[in-house]
N, CA and C atoms as an extended XYZ file, in Angstrom:
276
Properties=species:S:1:pos:R:3:atomname:S:1:resname:S:1:resid:I:1 pbc="F F F"
N        15.359      103.586      199.948 N   MET     1
C        16.278      102.896      199.060 CA  MET     1
C        17.042      103.898      198.194 C   MET     1
N        16.354      104.869      197.650 N   ARG     2
C        17.016      105.881      196.817 CA  ARG     2
C        18.027      106.678      197.621 C   ARG     2
N        17.689      106.960      198.869 N   GLU     3
C        18.595      107.737      199.705 CA  GLU     3
C        19.906      106.986      199.920 C   GLU     3
N        19.812      105.684      200.088 N   VAL     4
C        21.010      104.870      200.294 CA  VAL     4
C        21.877      104.894      199.038 C   VAL     4
N        21.242      104.781      197.868 N   LEU     5
C        21.993      104.833      196.612 CA  LEU     5
C        22.662      106.184      196.414 C   LEU     5
N        21.931      107.237      196.718 N   GLU     6
C        22.500      108.578      196.578 CA  GLU     6
C        23.678      108.772      197.522 C   GLU     6
N        23.557      108.259      198.730 N   ALA     7
C        24.652      108.372      199.691 CA  ALA     7
C        25.875      107.603      199.188 C   ALA     7
N        25.667      106.404      198.655 N   ALA     8
C        26.786      105.617      198.122 CA  ALA     8
C        27.409      106.321      196.928 C   ALA     8
N        26.584      106.907      196.078 N   ARG     9
C        27.078      107.603      194.895 CA  ARG     9
C        27.920      108.822      195.240 C   ARG     9
N        27.635      109.420      196.383 N   SER    10
C        28.351      110.634      196.771 CA  SER    10
C        29.750      110.356      197.317 C   SER    10
N        30.076      109.096      197.563 N   ILE    11
C        31.397      108.734      198.066 CA  ILE    11
C        32.401      108.878      196.924 C   ILE    11
N        33.422      109.687      197.117 N   GLU    12
C        34.354      110.002      196.039 CA  GLU    12
C        35.295      108.848      195.687 C   GLU    12
N        35.857      108.195      196.680 N   LYS    13
C        36.795      107.102      196.399 CA  LYS    13
C        36.022      105.883      195.912 C   LYS    13
N        36.344      105.451      194.692 N   LYS    14
C        35.593      104.350      194.087 CA  LYS    14
C        35.676      103.074      194.908 C   LYS    14
N        36.844      102.785      195.473 N   ALA    15
C        36.989      101.565      196.271 CA  ALA    15
C        36.034      101.590      197.466 C   ALA    15
N        35.914      102.746      198.107 N   ASP    16
C        35.000      102.874      199.242 CA  ASP    16
C        33.550      102.770      198.782 C   ASP    16
N        33.253      103.362      197.624 N   ARG    17
C        31.900      103.300      197.084 CA  ARG    17
C        31.485      101.856      196.812 C   ARG    17
N        32.374      101.066      196.227 N   TYR    18
C        32.050       99.677      195.931 CA  TYR    18
C        31.922       98.844      197.202 C   TYR    18
N        32.737       99.173      198.209 N   ARG    19
C        32.641       98.462      199.488 CA  ARG    19
C        31.277       98.726      200.123 C   ARG    19
N        30.839       99.972      200.095 N   VAL    20
C        29.533      100.326      200.657 CA  VAL    20
C        28.422       99.643      199.867 C   VAL    20
N        28.523       99.645      198.552 N   LEU    21
C        27.540       98.964      197.711 CA  LEU    21
C        27.454       97.491      198.092 C   LEU    21
N        28.593       96.865      198.250 N   ASN    22
C        28.660       95.451      198.616 CA  ASN    22
C        27.994       95.194      199.965 C   ASN    22
N        28.162       96.105      200.884 N   GLU    23
C        27.587       95.933      202.222 CA  GLU    23
C        26.092       96.242      202.265 C   GLU    23
N        25.626       97.145      201.422 N   MET    24
C        24.225       97.551      201.516 CA  MET    24
C        23.272       96.650      200.733 C   MET    24
N        23.771       95.916      199.753 N   ILE    25
C        22.899       95.066      198.931 CA  ILE    25
C        22.097       94.075      199.781 C   ILE    25
N        22.739       93.295      200.668 N   PRO    26
C        21.934       92.340      201.458 CA  PRO    26
C        20.861       93.026      202.302 C   PRO    26
N        21.172       94.172      202.863 N   LEU    27
C        20.198       94.901      203.660 CA  LEU    27
C        19.015       95.354      202.804 C   LEU    27
N        19.303       95.910      201.632 N   LEU    28
C        18.236       96.363      200.742 CA  LEU    28
C        17.374       95.201      200.259 C   LEU    28
N        17.998       94.042      200.075 N   MET    29
C        17.245       92.882      199.589 CA  MET    29
C        16.218       92.411      200.610 C   MET    29
N        16.559       92.493      201.874 N   THR    30
C        15.616       92.017      202.900 CA  THR    30
C        14.440       92.971      203.068 C   THR    30
N        14.595       94.215      202.630 N   LYS    31
C        13.555       95.219      202.850 CA  LYS    31
C        12.835       95.631      201.569 C   LYS    31
N        13.118       94.970      200.454 N   SER    32
C        12.565       95.419      199.177 CA  SER    32
C        11.771       94.312      198.495 C   SER    32
N        10.565       94.636      198.005 N   PRO    33
C         9.827       93.666      197.199 CA  PRO    33
C        10.506       93.521      195.828 C   PRO    33
N        10.218       92.441      195.107 N   PRO    34
C        10.890       92.199      193.817 CA  PRO    34
C        10.839       93.375      192.840 C   PRO    34
N         9.729       94.079      192.752 N   ILE    35
C         9.648       95.192      191.800 CA  ILE    35
C        10.627       96.298      192.183 C   ILE    35
N        10.777       96.552      193.458 N   SER    36
C        11.747       97.547      193.914 CA  SER    36
C        13.165       97.057      193.704 C   SER    36
N        13.364       95.764      193.888 N   LEU    37
C        14.681       95.175      193.672 CA  LEU    37
C        15.095       95.299      192.211 C   LEU    37
N        14.133       95.088      191.300 N   TYR    38
C        14.425       95.251      189.878 CA  TYR    38
C        14.795       96.695      189.567 C   TYR    38
N        14.063       97.631      190.135 N   ALA    39
C        14.369       99.050      189.921 CA  ALA    39
C        15.762       99.380      190.463 C   ALA    39
N        16.097       98.817      191.609 N   LEU    40
C        17.427       99.021      192.189 CA  LEU    40
C        18.503       98.461      191.272 C   LEU    40
N        18.319       97.240      190.815 N   TRP    41
C        19.267       96.592      189.900 CA  TRP    41
C        19.450       97.435      188.642 C   TRP    41
N        18.357       97.878      188.079 N   ASN    42
C        18.389       98.671      186.858 CA  ASN    42
C        19.148       99.984      187.068 C   ASN    42
N        18.868      100.651      188.165 N   GLU    43
C        19.522      101.935      188.435 CA  GLU    43
C        21.016      101.773      188.701 C   GLU    43
N        21.375      100.788      189.496 N   ILE    44
C        22.795      100.554      189.792 CA  ILE    44
C        23.532      100.182      188.519 C   ILE    44
N        22.968       99.288      187.737 N   LEU    45
C        23.628       98.846      186.511 CA  LEU    45
C        23.797       99.993      185.515 C   LEU    45
N        22.769      100.799      185.358 N   ARG    46
C        22.848      101.945      184.456 CA  ARG    46
C        23.933      102.922      184.926 C   ARG    46
N        23.964      103.193      186.211 N   ASN    47
C        24.972      104.097      186.758 CA  ASN    47
C        26.385      103.544      186.535 C   ASN    47
N        26.558      102.255      186.778 N   LEU    48
C        27.872      101.635      186.569 CA  LEU    48
C        28.271      101.671      185.097 C   LEU    48
N        27.317      101.427      184.224 N   ALA    49
C        27.620      101.407      182.792 CA  ALA    49
C        28.078      102.775      182.294 C   ALA    49
N        27.494      103.837      182.828 N   TYR    50
C        27.825      105.183      182.358 CA  TYR    50
C        29.017      105.814      183.057 C   TYR    50
N        29.306      105.374      184.277 N   HIS    51
C        30.295      106.085      185.079 CA  HIS    51
C        31.447      105.215      185.569 C   HIS    51
N        31.637      104.056      184.984 N   SER    52
C        32.675      103.147      185.452 CA  SER    52
C        33.470      102.584      184.290 C   SER    52
N        34.667      102.151      184.596 N   THR    53
C        35.445      101.415      183.603 CA  THR    53
C        34.892       99.991      183.529 C   THR    53
N        35.327       99.252      182.534 N   ARG    54
C        34.881       97.865      182.410 CA  ARG    54
C        35.257       97.074      183.653 C   ARG    54
N        36.487       97.266      184.141 N   TRP    55
C        36.947       96.546      185.328 CA  TRP    55
C        36.065       96.881      186.539 C   TRP    55
N        35.739       98.153      186.718 N   GLU    56
C        34.909       98.564      187.851 CA  GLU    56
C        33.508       97.970      187.745 C   GLU    56
N        32.970       97.947      186.537 N   LEU    57
C        31.651       97.366      186.332 CA  LEU    57
C        31.658       95.882      186.681 C   LEU    57
N        32.642       95.160      186.172 N   LEU    58
C        32.707       93.726      186.436 CA  LEU    58
C        32.937       93.435      187.914 C   LEU    58
N        33.754       94.245      188.557 N   THR    59
C        33.988       94.080      189.988 CA  THR    59
C        32.694       94.321      190.768 C   THR    59
N        31.951       95.314      190.356 N   SER    60
C        30.702       95.642      191.041 CA  SER    60
C        29.639       94.568      190.837 C   SER    60
N        29.694       93.866      189.721 N   LEU    61
C        28.714       92.801      189.486 CA  LEU    61
C        28.767       91.735      190.575 C   LEU    61
N        29.936       91.544      191.169 N   GLN    62
C        30.042       90.590      192.273 CA  GLN    62
C        29.079       90.949      193.391 C   GLN    62
N        28.994       92.234      193.713 N   ALA    63
C        28.094       92.681      194.776 CA  ALA    63
C        26.635       92.503      194.383 C   ALA    63
N        26.359       92.509      193.085 N   LEU    64
C        24.985       92.429      192.605 CA  LEU    64
C        24.481       90.999      192.408 C   LEU    64
N        25.349       90.011      192.564 N   ILE    65
C        24.939       88.620      192.348 CA  ILE    65
C        23.734       88.221      193.199 C   ILE    65
N        23.660       88.620      194.472 N   PRO    66
C        22.444       88.254      195.227 CA  PRO    66
C        21.161       88.788      194.603 C   PRO    66
N        21.202       89.997      194.063 N   ILE    67
C        20.014       90.559      193.411 CA  ILE    67
C        19.712       89.789      192.127 C   ILE    67
N        20.749       89.488      191.358 N   ILE    68
C        20.559       88.739      190.112 CA  ILE    68
C        19.934       87.380      190.411 C   ILE    68
N        20.447       86.688      191.433 N   LEU    69
C        19.893       85.388      191.813 CA  LEU    69
C        18.442       85.509      192.252 C   LEU    69
N        18.161       86.532      193.017 N   ASP    70
C        16.804       86.717      193.515 CA  ASP    70
C        15.827       87.010      192.384 C   ASP    70
N        16.246       87.795      191.418 N   LEU    71
C        15.358       88.182      190.321 CA  LEU    71
C        15.262       87.131      189.215 C   LEU    71
N        16.388       86.483      188.896 N   GLY    72
C        16.373       85.586      187.741 CA  GLY    72
C        16.916       84.195      187.963 C   GLY    72
N        17.392       83.920      189.160 N   GLY    73
C        17.901       82.594      189.466 CA  GLY    73
C        19.271       82.331      188.851 C   GLY    73
N        19.679       81.087      188.965 N   ARG    74
C        20.998       80.681      188.460 CA  ARG    74
C        21.121       80.879      186.944 C   ARG    74
N        20.027       80.716      186.245 N   GLU    75
C        20.049       80.895      184.793 CA  GLU    75
C        20.441       82.321      184.422 C   GLU    75
N        19.958       83.285      185.168 N   ALA    76
C        20.306       84.686      184.903 CA  ALA    76
C        21.791       84.928      185.137 C   ALA    76
N        22.329       84.338      186.199 N   VAL    77
C        23.766       84.482      186.476 CA  VAL    77
C        24.571       83.848      185.343 C   VAL    77
N        24.157       82.655      184.910 N   ALA    78
C        24.854       81.978      183.814 CA  ALA    78
C        24.775       82.790      182.522 C   ALA    78
N        23.614       83.370      182.245 N   ASP    79
C        23.453       84.199      181.036 CA  ASP    79
C        24.353       85.428      181.073 C   ASP    79
N        24.449       86.047      182.228 N   ILE    80
C        25.312       87.226      182.361 CA  ILE    80
C        26.772       86.833      182.185 C   ILE    80
N        27.169       85.721      182.774 N   CYS    81
C        28.551       85.251      182.604 CA  CYS    81
C        28.864       84.988      181.133 C   CYS    81
N        27.930       84.357      180.430 N   GLN    82
C        28.122       84.084      179.006 CA  GLN    82
C        28.229       85.377      178.211 C   GLN    82
N        27.389       86.351      178.531 N   ALA    83
C        27.431       87.647      177.835 CA  ALA    83
C        28.771       88.353      178.074 C   ALA    83
N        29.279       88.275      179.292 N   ILE    84
C        30.576       88.889      179.613 CA  ILE    84
C        31.684       88.229      178.798 C   ILE    84
N        31.649       86.912      178.705 N   LEU    85
C        32.662       86.203      177.912 CA  LEU    85
C        32.590       86.593      176.436 C   LEU    85
N        31.385       86.692      175.907 N   GLU    86
C        31.223       87.056      174.502 CA  GLU    86
C        31.719       88.473      174.221 C   GLU    86
N        31.375       89.402      175.090 N   VAL    87
C        31.832       90.784      174.915 CA  VAL    87
C        33.343       90.841      175.019 C   VAL    87
N        33.924       90.063      175.922 N   GLY    88
C        35.378       90.004      176.063 CA  GLY    88
C        36.062       89.500      174.792 C   GLY    88
N        35.396       88.634      174.059 N   GLN    89
C        35.955       88.140      172.797 CA  GLN    89
C        35.862       89.222      171.714 C   GLN    89
N        34.808       89.987      171.718 N   TRP    90
C        34.629       91.028      170.709 CA  TRP    90
C        35.549       92.205      170.961 C   TRP    90
N        35.627       92.615      172.236 N   TRP    91
C        36.436       93.783      172.615 CA  TRP    91
C        37.370       93.401      173.748 C   TRP    91
N        38.503       92.811      173.435 N   PRO    92
C        39.415       92.327      174.495 CA  PRO    92
C        40.027       93.396      175.341 C   PRO    92
């Protein structure tokens, strides 16, 4: 799993990196137990937060929705959407 993330991270063009991320998430989900999935979610999110613009982060969250649903269900998705709206009001 780490090797796949490192390979995706090494892709220079951000659009290509996000496309690869989007394609690899379903594969990683079928092969990862929940604890590993949480670690994956945490690592991807931290990397996006430190190395992406707000737009890139929000775009990437689309690819992460299957992981969010798997870990926290619809309530987690709704909570994240609400948090995004609130942050958008504070910092437009």
